[in-house]
C-alpha positions in Angstrom: -43.7 15.5 15.4 -41.4 18.1 16.7 -39.2 15.6 18.4 -38.8 13.5 15.3 -38.1 16.7 13.2 -35.3 17.5 15.7 -34.0 13.9 15.5 -34.0 13.8 11.7 -32.3 17.0 11.7 -29.6 16.0 14.4 -29.1 12.8 12.3 -28.5 14.9 9.1 -26.1 17.3 10.7 -24.0 14.5 12.2 -23.7 12.7 9.0 -22.6 16.1 7.5 -20.1 16.3 10.2 -18.9 12.9 9.5 -18.3 13.3 6.0 -16.3 16.6 6.4 -13.7 14.6 8.7 -11.0 12.3 7.4 -11.5 8.7 8.4 -9.0 7.3 10.6 -10.0 3.6 9.4 -7.5 2.2 6.8 -9.0 -1.2 5.8 -7.0 -1.3 2.5 -3.2 -1.6 2.1 -0.9 0.3 -0.2 0.2 -2.1 -3.1 4.0 -2.9 -2.9 5.9 -1.7 -5.8 7.5 -5.2 -6.4 3.9 -6.7 -6.5 3.2 -8.7 -9.8 0.2 -7.1 -11.3 -2.4 -9.4 -13.3 -5.1 -8.1 -15.1 -8.6 -9.0 -13.7 -11.7 -9.7 -15.6 -14.7 -10.8 -13.9 -16.5 -13.9 -14.7 -19.9 -13.7 -16.3 -22.7 -13.7 -13.7 -25.5 -16.3 -13.7 -28.3 -15.5 -15.9 -31.1 -16.2 -13.8 -31.9 -13.2 -11.3 -33.0 -14.0 -7.7 -35.3 -11.2 -7.1 -35.3 -11.7 -3.2 -31.5 -10.4 -3.4 -32.0 -7.3 -5.0 -30.9 -4.1 -3.8 -32.7 -1.1 -5.4 -31.3 2.3 -5.6 -32.5 5.5 -7.0 -29.8 8.3 -8.2 -30.9 11.6 -9.0 -28.3 13.2 -11.2 -27.8 15.4 -14.0 -24.5 14.4 -14.8 -23.3 17.8 -15.1 -22.1 20.8 -12.9 -25.6 22.0 -12.4 -27.1 21.8 -8.7 -30.0 19.5 -8.7 -32.3 21.5 -7.2 -31.7 24.6 -8.8 -35.3 24.9 -10.1 -36.9 22.1 -8.2 -38.0 22.1 -4.4 -36.7 19.0 -2.9 -40.2 18.2 -1.4 -41.4 17.6 -4.8 -40.3 14.1 -4.9 -42.2 13.4 -1.5 -44.9 11.4 -3.4 -42.9 9.7 -5.5 -40.7 8.2 -2.7 -43.6 7.5 -0.4 -45.7 5.9 -3.3 -42.3 3.6 -4.7 -43.2 0.2 -5.5 -40.9 -1.9 -5.1 -39.6 -0.2 -2.3 -36.0 1.4 -2.9 -33.2 0.7 -0.5 -31.4 4.1 -0.8 -32.1 7.4 -2.6 -28.9 9.4 -3.9 -29.4 13.1 -5.0 -26.1 13.9 -6.4 -25.1 17.8 -6.4 -27.9 18.2 -3.9 -26.1 21.6 -2.8 -26.9 24.1 -0.1 -25.4 27.2 1.3 -24.6 27.6 4.8 -27.4 28.7 6.9 -30.2 27.2 4.8 -31.8 24.1 5.0 -30.4 20.9 3.8 -32.4 19.4 0.9 -31.9 16.0 2.1 -33.0 16.7 5.5 -36.3 18.0 3.8 -36.9 14.9 2.0 -36.1 13.0 5.1 -38.6 14.8 7.2 -41.5 14.5 4.3 -40.7 10.6 3.8 -40.3 9.8 7.4 -36.5 8.5 6.1 -33.0 9.0 7.6 -31.2 11.5 5.8 -27.4 12.1 5.5 -24.9 14.0 3.2 -21.7 12.9 1.6 -19.7 16.3 0.9 -17.5 16.3 -2.0 -15.9 19.4 -1.7 -14.2 21.5 1.3 -16.7 23.9 3.1 -17.5 27.0 1.2 -20.5 29.3 1.0 -21.9 26.6 -1.4 -21.4 23.4 -0.1 -21.5 20.6 -2.9 -22.2 16.7 -2.4 -24.7 13.8 -2.6 -27.6 13.9 -0.2 -28.6 10.3 0.8 -32.1 9.3 2.1 -33.1 6.1 3.4 -35.3 4.0 5.8 -32.9 1.6 6.6 -31.0 1.7 9.8 -27.5 3.1 9.3 -25.1 1.4 11.6 -21.9 3.6 10.6 -21.0 6.3 8.3 -17.5 5.8 6.7 -15.8 8.9 5.2 -12.2 8.9 3.2 -10.7 12.3 2.8 -7.5 12.2 1.2 -5.8 13.8 -1.6 -8.6 14.3 -4.2 -10.6 11.7 -2.8 -14.1 12.8 -1.2 -16.1 9.9 -0.5 -18.6 8.9 2.3 -20.7 5.6 2.6 -23.4 4.4 5.0 -23.1 0.9 6.4 -26.5 -0.9 7.1 -28.0 -4.4 6.8 -29.3 -5.2 3.3 -32.9 -6.3 3.3 -32.0 -9.4 1.0 -33.3 -13.2 1.5 -30.5 -13.2 4.0 -29.8 -9.9 5.4 -26.0 -8.9 4.8 -23.9 -5.9 6.0 -23.3 -3.7 2.9 -21.6 -0.4 2.7 -22.9 2.0 -0.1 -20.3 4.7 -1.0 -20.9 7.8 -3.1 -18.7 10.5 -4.8 -17.6 12.6 -7.8 -14.4 11.5 -9.2 -12.4 14.0 -11.2 -9.2 12.1 -11.7 -7.8 8.8 -11.4 -5.8 9.5 -8.4 -8.9 9.5 -6.3 -9.7 5.9 -7.4 -5.8 4.9 -6.5 -6.6 6.5 -3.0 -10.0 4.7 -2.7 -8.4 1.3 -3.6 -5.4 1.7 -1.4 -7.8 2.7 1.9 -10.8 0.3 1.3 -9.8 -2.4 -1.1 -10.8 -5.2 1.4 -14.4 -3.7 1.6 -14.5 -3.3 -2.4 -13.9 -7.0 -2.8 -16.3 -8.2 -0.5 -19.3 -5.7 0.8 -18.7 -2.2 -0.6 -20.5 -0.8 -3.3 -19.7 2.5 -5.0 -22.4 4.5 -6.6 -21.2 7.8 -8.1 -20.2 9.8 -11.2 -16.9 10.0 -12.8 -15.3 12.8 -15.3 -15.6 11.3 -18.9 -12.5 12.5 -19.6 -10.8 10.0 -17.1 -13.2 7.2 -17.5 -11.2 4.8 -19.8 -8.0 5.6 -17.9 -9.7 4.6 -14.7 -11.2 1.6 -16.0 -8.0 0.4 -17.7 -6.1 1.1 -14.1 -8.7 -0.8 -12.3 -8.3 -3.8 -14.3 -4.6 -4.2 -13.1 -5.0 -2.9 -9.5 -8.2 -4.4 -7.9 -9.4 -7.8 -7.9 -12.8 -9.5 -7.5 -14.9 -6.4 -8.7 -17.6 -5.6 -11.4 -18.2 -1.9 -12.8 -20.5 -0.7 -15.1 -21.1 2.7 -16.6 -24.1 4.9 -17.7 -24.1 8.4 -19.6 -23.6 9.5 -23.2 -21.2 11.8 -25.3 -23.4 14.8 -24.2 -22.9 14.7 -20.4 -19.9 16.0 -18.6 -20.0 12.8 -16.3 -21.0 9.1 -16.5 -22.9 7.4 -13.6 -21.0 4.1 -12.7 -21.6 1.4 -10.0 -18.6 -0.6 -8.6 -19.4 -3.7 -6.8 -17.5 -6.8 -5.4 -17.7 -9.7 -7.8 -20.2 -11.3 -5.5 -22.7 -8.5 -6.5 -23.9 -7.5 -9.9 -25.6 -4.6 -11.3 -28.5 -6.1 -13.2 -30.1 -2.8 -14.6 -29.3 0.8 -14.9 -32.3 2.7 -16.3 -32.4 6.5 -17.2 -36.0 8.1 -16.2 -37.6 11.5 -15.2 -39.5 12.4 -12.2 -40.8 16.0 -11.2 -38.7 17.1 -14.2 -35.6 15.7 -12.5 -33.5 13.1 -14.4 -32.7 10.0 -12.4 -31.0 6.4 -12.6 -33.1 3.2 -11.2 -30.5 0.7 -10.4 -31.0 -3.1 -9.3 -27.9 -4.7 -7.5 -28.2 -8.2 -7.1 -26.2 -10.3 -4.3 -25.3 -13.4 -6.0 
């Protein structure tokens, strides 16, 4: 048991270090100034749902500036995760903040649920480290981070447990401005149009601007939003056109709000 705890702790720490470093990979390309842009509108997905090709993601978030675990212990979710049916592919804990020298919430959850734990940091290191905790039982093959300008995003790559396993990268971040999306598209456009999924939050004030910009600057994608006029942020799911977010439902567990997502590989 001590060995397992040490391995999980090391894995979580390594992921945190990866998120804090700027990725040297550049899978996208900057759009050329002379390139003629055309509006992209995704085709309607098939009505029939293939249940064998569903990724299930649970995202805990208050869609505010409040720390998720300000009033709740992370391990309060242990039974919820261990007893989940159907099994979830990933759990995201937005604003799973911690202070340097203290235990990481996602590591506590990972230990209690026998899962891997990672951390996608969204702000430069300070006394209170802000970001999204990631917990999964999938074997993570790589942890990709892009830190440039106002963009702070990280994503885990794994073989998605579908009818035919597909290598997928799920990124997460909190977006405060359009510039972060511009950088994301410039650096990861090829992934976003093939196998990259982004599940994160976006400031309400810039959502419409970002949505309009994407229509003219990215191809082969789908995006959906969830939130309300009373929340500071909206949750969003950005997928390649070969995927579609089939459901995005608001729920609560252990007094913590979360969204239940199902994403189908078409």
